[in-house]
C-alpha positions as CSV (number, residue, x, y, z in Angstrom):
1,M,103.2,67.7,98.7
2,P,105.8,68.9,101.1
3,T,103.9,71.7,102.7
4,E,104.3,71.2,106.4
5,D,106.7,73.3,108.3
6,F,110.0,71.5,109.1
7,E,110.1,72.8,112.7
8,E,106.6,71.4,113.3
9,Q,107.7,68.0,112.0
10,V,110.8,68.1,114.2
11,A,108.8,69.1,117.3
12,S,106.4,66.2,116.7
13,V,109.2,63.6,116.5
14,A,110.9,65.2,119.5
15,A,107.8,64.7,121.5
16,L,108.5,60.9,121.4
17,A,112.0,61.3,122.9
18,D,110.5,61.0,126.4
19,P,110.2,57.3,127.3
20,V,106.8,57.7,129.1
21,R,105.4,59.6,126.2
22,R,106.7,57.1,123.7
23,S,105.2,54.2,125.7
24,L,101.8,55.9,125.8
25,Y,101.9,56.6,122.1
26,T,102.8,53.0,121.3
27,Y,100.1,51.7,123.6
28,V,97.4,53.9,122.0
29,A,98.7,53.1,118.5
30,D,98.4,49.4,119.1
31,R,94.8,49.6,120.2
32,E,91.9,49.2,117.8
33,A,89.5,51.2,119.9
34,P,90.2,54.7,121.4
35,V,91.9,54.7,124.8
36,G,91.0,56.6,127.9
37,R,93.5,58.1,130.4
38,D,92.9,55.6,133.1
39,E,93.5,52.6,130.8
40,A,96.6,54.2,129.3
41,A,98.0,55.0,132.8
42,T,97.4,51.5,134.0
43,A,98.9,49.9,130.9
44,V,102.1,52.0,131.0
45,G,102.4,52.0,134.8
46,V,102.2,55.8,135.5
47,A,99.9,58.0,137.6
48,R,96.8,59.2,135.9
49,H,97.9,62.9,135.9
50,V,101.2,61.9,134.3
51,A,99.3,60.0,131.6
52,K,96.9,63.0,131.1
53,F,99.8,65.5,130.7
54,N,101.7,63.4,128.2
55,L,98.6,62.3,126.2
56,D,97.6,65.9,125.8
57,R,101.1,66.8,124.7
58,L,100.9,64.1,122.0
59,E,97.6,65.5,120.9
60,Q,99.1,69.0,120.7
61,E,101.8,67.7,118.5
62,G,99.3,66.1,116.1
63,L,100.4,62.5,116.9
64,L,97.1,61.6,118.6
65,E,93.5,62.6,117.9
66,V,90.8,62.9,120.5
67,E,87.1,62.0,120.6
68,Y,84.7,61.9,123.5
69,G,82.8,58.8,124.6
70,R,82.4,56.4,127.5
71,P,85.2,53.9,127.9
72,A,84.4,50.2,127.1
73,G,82.4,48.6,129.9
74,R,80.7,51.8,131.1
75,S,77.1,52.5,130.1
76,G,73.8,53.6,131.5
77,P,72.8,56.5,133.7
78,G,75.6,56.0,136.3
79,A,78.4,55.9,133.8
80,G,79.2,59.6,134.1
81,R,80.0,62.2,131.5
82,P,81.8,61.1,128.3
83,A,85.5,60.9,128.8
84,K,88.4,62.1,126.6
85,L,89.6,59.2,124.5
86,Y,92.7,59.1,122.4
87,R,93.6,57.3,119.1
88,R,96.5,57.5,116.7
89,S,96.4,60.4,114.3
90,L,96.4,59.7,110.6
91,R,98.9,62.5,110.1
92,E,102.2,61.3,108.8
93,V,105.4,62.6,110.4
94,S,108.9,62.1,109.2
95,V,112.1,64.0,109.5
96,S,115.3,63.4,107.4
97,L,118.5,65.4,107.5
98,P,119.3,66.6,104.9
99,E,115.6,67.0,104.0
100,R,114.2,64.4,101.6
101,H,110.8,64.1,99.9
102,Y,110.7,60.6,98.4
103,E,106.9,60.6,98.7
104,L,106.7,63.5,96.3
105,A,109.0,61.6,93.9
106,G,106.7,58.6,94.2
107,Q,103.6,60.7,93.5
108,V,105.2,62.1,90.4
109,L,106.3,58.8,89.1
110,A,102.9,57.1,89.9
111,T,101.1,59.9,88.1
112,G,103.4,59.6,85.1
113,I,102.9,55.9,84.8
114,T,99.1,56.4,85.0
115,L,99.2,59.0,82.3
116,A,101.3,56.8,80.1
117,E,98.9,53.9,80.5
118,E,95.7,55.9,80.1
119,Q,96.8,58.2,77.3
120,G,99.4,56.0,75.5
121,M,102.2,58.6,76.1
122,P,105.9,57.7,76.2
123,I,106.8,57.2,79.9
124,G,109.4,59.9,79.8
125,A,107.0,62.5,78.5
126,A,104.4,61.4,81.0
127,V,106.7,61.7,83.9
128,A,107.8,65.2,82.7
129,E,104.1,66.3,82.5
130,A,103.4,64.9,86.0
131,A,106.5,66.7,87.4
132,R,105.5,70.0,85.8
133,A,102.0,69.6,87.2
134,A,103.4,68.9,90.7
135,G,105.5,72.0,90.3
136,H,102.4,74.0,89.5
137,Q,100.8,72.9,92.8
138,L,104.0,73.7,94.7
139,G,104.2,77.1,93.1
140,A,100.7,78.2,94.0
141,P,101.8,80.0,97.2
142,A,104.3,82.0,95.2
143,Q,101.5,83.0,92.8
144,D,99.5,84.2,95.8
145,A,102.4,86.2,97.2
146,L,103.0,87.9,93.8
147,E,99.3,88.8,93.2
148,H,100.0,92.5,93.8
149,A,103.7,92.6,93.0
150,D,105.7,93.1,89.8
151,P,106.6,89.5,88.7
152,A,110.1,90.7,87.6
153,D,111.2,92.3,90.9
154,R,112.9,90.9,94.0
155,A,109.6,89.8,95.5
156,A,109.3,87.2,92.7
157,T,112.7,85.8,93.5
158,D,111.9,85.7,97.2
159,A,108.6,83.9,96.6
160,I,110.2,81.2,94.5
161,I,113.0,80.8,97.1
162,D,110.4,80.3,99.9
163,V,108.6,77.6,97.9
164,L,111.9,75.8,97.0
165,R,113.1,76.0,100.7
166,L,109.8,74.4,101.8
167,A,110.3,71.6,99.2
168,G,113.8,70.8,100.7
169,Y,116.0,72.3,97.9
170,E,117.9,74.6,100.2
171,P,118.1,77.5,97.7
172,K,121.0,80.0,97.9
173,V,121.5,83.1,95.7
174,E,124.9,83.3,94.2
175,A,125.4,86.3,91.9
176,K,122.6,86.0,89.3
177,T,121.8,82.4,90.0
178,I,119.8,80.4,92.5
179,R,121.8,77.4,93.5
180,L,120.0,74.4,95.1
181,A,122.3,72.9,97.8
182,N,120.2,69.8,98.4
183,C,118.4,67.3,96.2
184,P,115.2,66.1,97.9
185,F,115.4,62.9,95.9
186,H,119.1,62.3,96.5
187,R,119.1,58.5,96.9
188,L,117.0,58.0,93.8
189,S,119.3,60.3,91.8
190,Q,122.3,58.1,92.6
191,G,120.9,55.1,90.6
192,H,118.6,57.0,88.1
193,T,120.4,60.3,87.5
194,Q,119.0,61.2,84.1
195,L,115.4,60.4,85.2
196,V,115.6,62.3,88.5
197,C,117.5,65.3,87.1
198,G,114.9,65.6,84.4
199,M,112.1,65.3,87.0
200,N,113.7,68.0,89.1
201,L,114.0,70.4,86.1
202,D,110.4,69.9,85.1
203,L,109.2,70.2,88.7
204,I,111.1,73.5,89.3
205,S,110.1,74.8,85.9
206,G,106.5,74.2,87.0
207,V,107.1,76.1,90.2
208,V,108.4,79.1,88.2
209,E,105.5,78.9,85.7
210,A,102.9,78.8,88.4
211,S,104.3,81.8,90.2
212,G,104.0,84.0,87.2
213,A,107.5,85.3,87.8
214,T,109.3,86.5,84.7
215,G,113.0,86.3,83.8
216,L,113.7,83.2,85.9
217,H,115.2,80.3,83.9
218,P,115.7,76.9,85.4
219,R,118.4,74.8,83.7
220,L,120.4,71.7,84.2
221,D,123.8,72.5,85.8
222,P,125.0,69.5,87.8
223,V,127.3,70.3,90.7
224,E,128.7,67.6,93.0
225,G,126.8,67.4,96.2
226,Q,124.0,69.7,95.0
227,C,120.7,69.5,93.0
228,C,121.4,69.3,89.3
229,V,119.2,72.3,88.6
230,A,120.1,76.0,88.8
231,I,117.9,79.0,88.2
232,D,119.2,82.0,86.3
233,L,117.9,85.3,87.6
234,P,117.0,88.4,85.6
235,A,120.1,90.3,84.5
């Protein structure tokens, strides 16, 4: 699910713009075992303090993980204290402009295919159910935000907008309608328009349902260059 803050993703990718930092990351990522600062510094050809600074920066950005142990070849009483060792993080980082979430589309489609196989459902109905369930997951933060609010007031609209923004839809309020300026599944929609538009509608309907907001009505309303779904607001 697309829940990580976009600015954090950008910062993580930007950390690799520095050539020394990028070389250190590549070296660590290529190693099967965790790497110490001395080894990394020697491999990349920089001073130890330079390696330390940049490795720690990569750790701060979530690109590397840290554990403590003795580097390979050191053991016994004279080996000293355990050293800080670095290995590639399992965290996945990607940035696309405009924002895309093809992994979410893949999850929905894979879940739909599984439902169709296991329950003998038509594939279209199974994908629709999977998309609505994914929308329920995405809409959970909006439900929390509305716990003590009237589900028909402006707070409901704002909570839905926050969820849709995080999912990459770029929502904009125009009169009594929320327009979605971006389709997170744009490339897929070009070749599979009916499938992807239906998936978007079910996904966004799931978000609205999960939030508990009343009076918001997602509908298909294709506009060139935008998502095919619009959301009517209460009159």
